[in-house]
Each structure stands twice: as C-alpha cells, then as structure tokens.
C-alpha positions in Angstrom: 6.5 -10.7 12.7 4.2 -9.0 9.9 5.2 -9.9 6.3 5.0 -5.8 4.6 6.1 -6.0 1.1 7.7 -8.0 -1.6 10.8 -6.2 -3.2 13.1 -7.1 -5.6 15.9 -4.6 -4.5 17.7 -5.5 -1.6 19.5 -2.3 -1.2 16.4 0.1 -1.4 14.7 -2.4 1.1 17.7 -2.0 3.4 17.8 1.7 3.1 13.7 1.5 4.3 14.9 -0.5 7.2 17.7 1.8 8.2 15.2 4.7 8.0 12.8 2.9 10.1 15.6 1.8 12.5 16.4 5.9 13.4 12.5 5.9 14.2 13.2 2.8 16.8 11.2 0.0 14.6 12.7 -3.2 13.9 12.7 -4.6 10.5 14.0 -7.6 8.8 14.7 -8.5 5.5 14.5 -11.8 4.0 15.3 -13.4 0.5 12.4 -15.0 -0.9 13.6 -16.9 -4.1 13.9 -15.6 -7.8 15.9 -12.2 -6.9 12.6 -11.3 -4.4 13.1 -9.9 -0.7 10.6 -9.5 1.6 10.6 -7.1 4.6 9.1 -8.4 7.9 7.7 -6.2 10.8 8.6 -7.3 14.1 6.2 -5.6 16.3 2.6 -6.0 15.5 1.4 -2.9 17.4 3.7 -0.4 14.9 2.0 -1.8 11.7 -0.3 1.1 11.0 2.7 3.4 11.4 5.1 1.5 9.2 2.3 1.2 6.5 2.2 4.8 6.5 6.1 5.2 6.2 6.5 2.8 3.7 4.2 4.5 1.3 5.8 7.9 1.8 9.2 5.8 0.9 7.7 3.8 -2.2 6.9 7.2 -3.7 10.6 8.8 -3.4 12.9 5.9 -2.3 15.8 8.3 -3.1 14.9 11.0 -1.1 18.4 12.3 0.9 16.5 11.4 4.5 16.6 7.7 3.5 19.9 8.2 2.4 21.2 10.1 5.3 19.4 7.4 7.5 21.9 4.7 5.9 24.7 6.9 6.4 23.9 7.3 10.1 22.8 3.4 10.4 26.1 2.2 8.8 28.1 2.4 11.7 26.2 0.6 14.1 25.0 -2.3 11.6 27.8 -5.2 11.8 26.9 -6.5 8.7 25.5 -4.4 5.7 23.3 -7.3 4.3 22.3 -10.2 7.0 19.3 -12.4 5.8 17.9 -15.1 7.9 15.1 -17.4 6.6 12.1 -18.0 9.1 10.7 -21.0 10.0 7.7 -22.3 8.1 5.3 -21.6 11.3 6.5 -18.4 11.6 5.5 -17.8 8.2 2.3 -19.0 8.7 1.8 -17.1 11.6 3.0 -14.1 10.3 0.5 -14.0 7.7 -2.5 -14.8 9.7 -4.2 -13.9 12.8 -6.3 -16.2 15.5 -9.0 -16.7 13.6 -7.1 -17.7 10.5 -5.3 -20.0 12.2 -7.8 -21.6 14.5 -10.3 -22.3 10.9 -7.2 -23.9 9.2 -6.3 -26.2 12.5 -9.9 -27.5 12.7 -9.9 -28.4 9.2 -6.8 -30.3 9.4 -8.1 -32.0 12.4 -11.4 -33.0 10.8 -9.6 -34.2 7.5 -7.2 -36.4 9.7 -10.0 -37.9 11.4 -11.5 -38.9 8.0 -8.0 -40.1 6.9 -8.1 -42.4 10.3 -11.2 -43.8 9.1 -13.8 -41.8 10.8 -15.5 -40.5 7.6 -19.1 -41.6 8.2 -19.0 -40.3 11.8 -17.6 -37.0 11.0 -19.9 -36.6 8.1 -22.8 -37.3 9.9 -22.2 -34.9 12.4 -21.0 -32.2 10.4 -22.8 -32.2 7.2 -25.9 -29.2 6.5 -28.7 -30.4 8.2 -30.8 -32.5 5.9 -33.7 -34.0 8.4 -36.1 -32.3 10.4 -34.5 -33.4 13.5 -31.3 -31.6 12.3 -32.9 -28.0 11.7 -32.2 -27.0 14.9 -28.7 -28.1 15.2 -27.3 -24.8 14.5 -23.8 -25.7 14.0 -24.6 -27.4 10.8 -25.3 -24.5 8.9 -21.5 -23.8 9.3 -19.6 -26.7 10.1 -20.2 -28.1 6.4 -17.7 -25.8 5.5 -14.7 -27.4 7.6 -15.2 -30.7 5.6 -12.9 -31.6 3.0 -12.7 -34.8 0.8 -9.3 -35.2 -0.5 -5.6 -33.7 0.2 -6.1 -31.4 -3.0 -9.8 -30.0 -2.0 -8.1 -29.2 1.6 -4.9 -27.5 0.2 -6.4 -25.6 -2.4 -8.8 -24.2 0.0 -6.9 -23.5 3.1 -4.2 -21.8 1.0 -6.6 -19.6 -0.1 -8.0 -18.8 3.2 -4.7 -18.3 4.7 -3.9 -15.8 2.0 -7.1 -13.8 1.7 -8.5 -14.4 5.1 -5.1 -13.6 6.7 -5.2 -10.2 4.9 -8.4 -9.5 5.9 -8.1 -10.2 9.6 -4.8 -8.7 9.8 -5.9 -5.3 8.3 -9.6 -5.3 9.5 -9.5 -7.5 12.7 -10.9 -10.8 13.5 -14.7 -9.8 14.2 -14.8 -8.9 10.4 -13.1 -11.9 9.2 -15.6 -13.8 11.7 -18.6 -12.2 9.9 -17.6 -12.8 6.5 -17.1 -16.8 7.4 -20.4 -16.9 9.2 -22.7 -15.1 6.5 -20.9 -16.8 3.4 -21.0 -20.4 4.9 -24.7 -20.1 6.0 -25.6 -18.8 2.3 -23.5 -20.8 0.3 -24.7 -24.0 2.3 -28.5 -22.9 2.2 -27.6 -22.4 -2.1 -25.9 -25.8 -2.5 -28.3 -27.7 -0.3 -31.5 -26.2 -2.2 -29.5 -27.3 -5.6 -28.1 -30.8 -4.8 -28.9 -32.2 -1.5 -26.7 -32.3 1.7 -23.9 -34.2 0.2 -21.3 -31.5 -0.1 -18.4 -30.1 2.0 -15.7 -27.7 2.0 -14.1 -24.0 2.3 -14.3 -22.9 -1.1 -17.7 -21.1 -0.5 -16.3 -18.8 2.1 -12.7 -18.4 -0.3 -15.2 -16.8 -3.0 -16.6 -14.8 -0.4 -13.2 -13.8 0.6 -12.6 -12.8 -3.0 -15.6 -11.0 -3.6 -15.0 -9.1 -0.4 -11.3 -7.9 -1.1 -12.3 -7.0 -4.6 -15.2 -4.6 -3.6 -13.3 -3.1 -0.9 -10.4 -2.2 -3.2 -12.3 -0.3 -5.3 -14.4 1.3 -3.3 -12.6 2.0 0.0 -8.8 1.4 -1.2 -7.6 3.2 1.5 -8.0 0.2 3.8 -4.9 -1.3 2.2 -7.1 -4.6 0.7 -6.2 -5.9 -2.6 -6.5 -9.0 -4.9 -4.3 -9.0 -7.9 -5.9 -9.3 -11.3 -4.3 -12.7 -12.1 -5.6 -14.0 -8.8 -9.0 -12.6 -9.4 -9.3 -13.7 -13.1 -8.1 -17.2 -11.8 -10.9 -17.5 -9.5 -13.5 -16.3 -12.0 -12.9 -18.4 -14.5 -12.2 -21.6 -12.1 -16.2 -20.4 -11.1 -17.1 -20.4 -15.1 -15.2 -23.8 -15.5 -17.2 -25.3 -12.4 -20.3 -25.0 -14.4 -19.3 -26.6 -17.7 -17.0 -29.0 -17.0 -18.9 -32.7 -16.9 -15.7 -34.6 -15.0 -15.5 -33.0 -11.5 -18.3 -32.6 -8.7 -17.9 -29.3 -7.6 -20.1 -27.2 -5.2 -20.9 -24.3 -8.1 -23.9 -23.0 -6.4 -21.8 -22.8 -3.0 -19.0 -20.9 -5.0 -21.4 -18.4 -6.6 -23.5 -17.2 -3.8 -20.2 -17.3 -1.5 -18.9 -14.4 -4.1 -22.2 -12.8 -4.3 -21.9 -12.6 -0.4 -18.7 -11.7 -0.3 -19.4 -8.7 -2.5 -22.4 -7.7 -0.5 -20.7 -7.5 2.7 -17.6 -5.4 0.9 -20.4 -3.2 -0.3 -22.1 -2.9 2.8 -19.1 -2.3 4.9 -17.6 0.4 2.3 -21.0 2.3 2.9 -20.7 2.6 6.5 -16.8 3.2 6.5 -17.8 6.1 4.1 -20.7 7.3 6.3 -18.2 7.4 9.2 -15.4 9.0 7.2 
C-alpha cells in the first residue's frame, strides 16, 4: 500500500474513496490520531492515475460527480466508515521502496553488531579510507554513512532517511535515490575526512542531501510532486547552523554542509535535464 494524503475530514475522504471505487481503484481510509485520517492506495501501479484524480478532487471536492459516486456506492457499502489500522511494518513499507528499506536494514544490522561488542571490528572495516593501503578499498568511500554510534544518532538519521528518501524513491525511482546516496556519501565523507580525519560516521550527510534535493526540485520542478514542509526545512537548516556554533556535541558539520550542497546540485541538474526533455 502507498500513503496518499492526510485529511481532517473523513466524509470528504470517503467521497474520494467512493469515486475511485467507481473507477475500479481501491483506497482505504485509516485514522492517524488528533482528528487526522490518511488515504492509502492498495495497488502501487495505479499511483500516477490516482494522484491526478486526487489533485482534481482537492480543487472541487463538492463537485456533483463525487456526490453521485457516493450515492451509487452507498448501496454496495456494508459499512459507511470502516477503518482499520495498518501494522507497523505495513506503514514502514508503504512509505519506502526497496533501496530505502535495504539501507535502513543494513544500518540497523551494523549498529546491532556494535552493540554486541564488535565496535572496533565494524569501525575498522567500514570507516573512511585513512591509510595508503585503504585508498583502493572502494566501499569505504560510502560505507561510513552506514555507521552509527548511539540510539539517538541512528534513530534521527533513519527516520529522516525513511521520510525523505522514501518520497524520492516512490516518485522518482530507486536509481535516483541510489545516485543521491552514493554522490552525497562520497562528497560529504571526503569533506569530513579533510576537516577532522576518519573518526566519523552516519547517514546525516546523505539526509542533508535529501533535504537539499527535495528543496530544489520542489521549486524548479513542482510537477514531480516532491515537497518538503517549510517547518521541516527550517528545522534542518537551523540544526545545521547550530552544529557549527555549539561546543558540546561532536557533530560532522562538514558532512552536513557538503551533503546539503551535493543534494542541491543534483536537484538543480535533474530539474534542468527534465526541463530539456519536457
């Protein structure tokens, strides 16, 4: 299932569900707390069509064709409002594609190995290349992004990776997300190593690349459907600045900044390419 949109009016949402049911498209409505309801699409292959119809619906939800669909479907509905709550794994999978989930799983496995007492071995194998004999161990230029050093560290990074990376993968595909991951991990890792050496790790440089990518694409190619809420963008930028001025925590500031720049650059290039082919 794919999470489509959050609404605060279940009756309006039901009107769209009925209209799409008349088009042989199955949607579900599920509560999400604080008076909010989420529409879920059952068939991933129908996403593009449903998004087009949803955009039209939101412009005029009281149009007579939606009311007519609700009347037509009322007789076949056994219960007007029947909500079910998806499992935690269903919710995780609905928001993310294979690349998003694989990276999350690898990060969690690596962190679990560290918790089980293999900190030195794991770090030695995955850290950014620091010695001459490591320069040709190509995986090191990217694997540092999979290392995490605390519960807070991995939780923060994986939540944002799931949220932002999942959006990119679902809308633009696995290859695009993979490109952003590799490019930003490489550049942010090089910057952080140049500033402070190899003693760093984490997905945050890549996360900032996702922020930058969605930010630029949402401005230059809004038709792609990617967007980052202003409060989220503001929080991430403020956190970036705080990382440079606070004296208490060890934060990979160079990786964050260069990751953001890398994501903005990729977003700008992709928007140019799309404009040329449109």
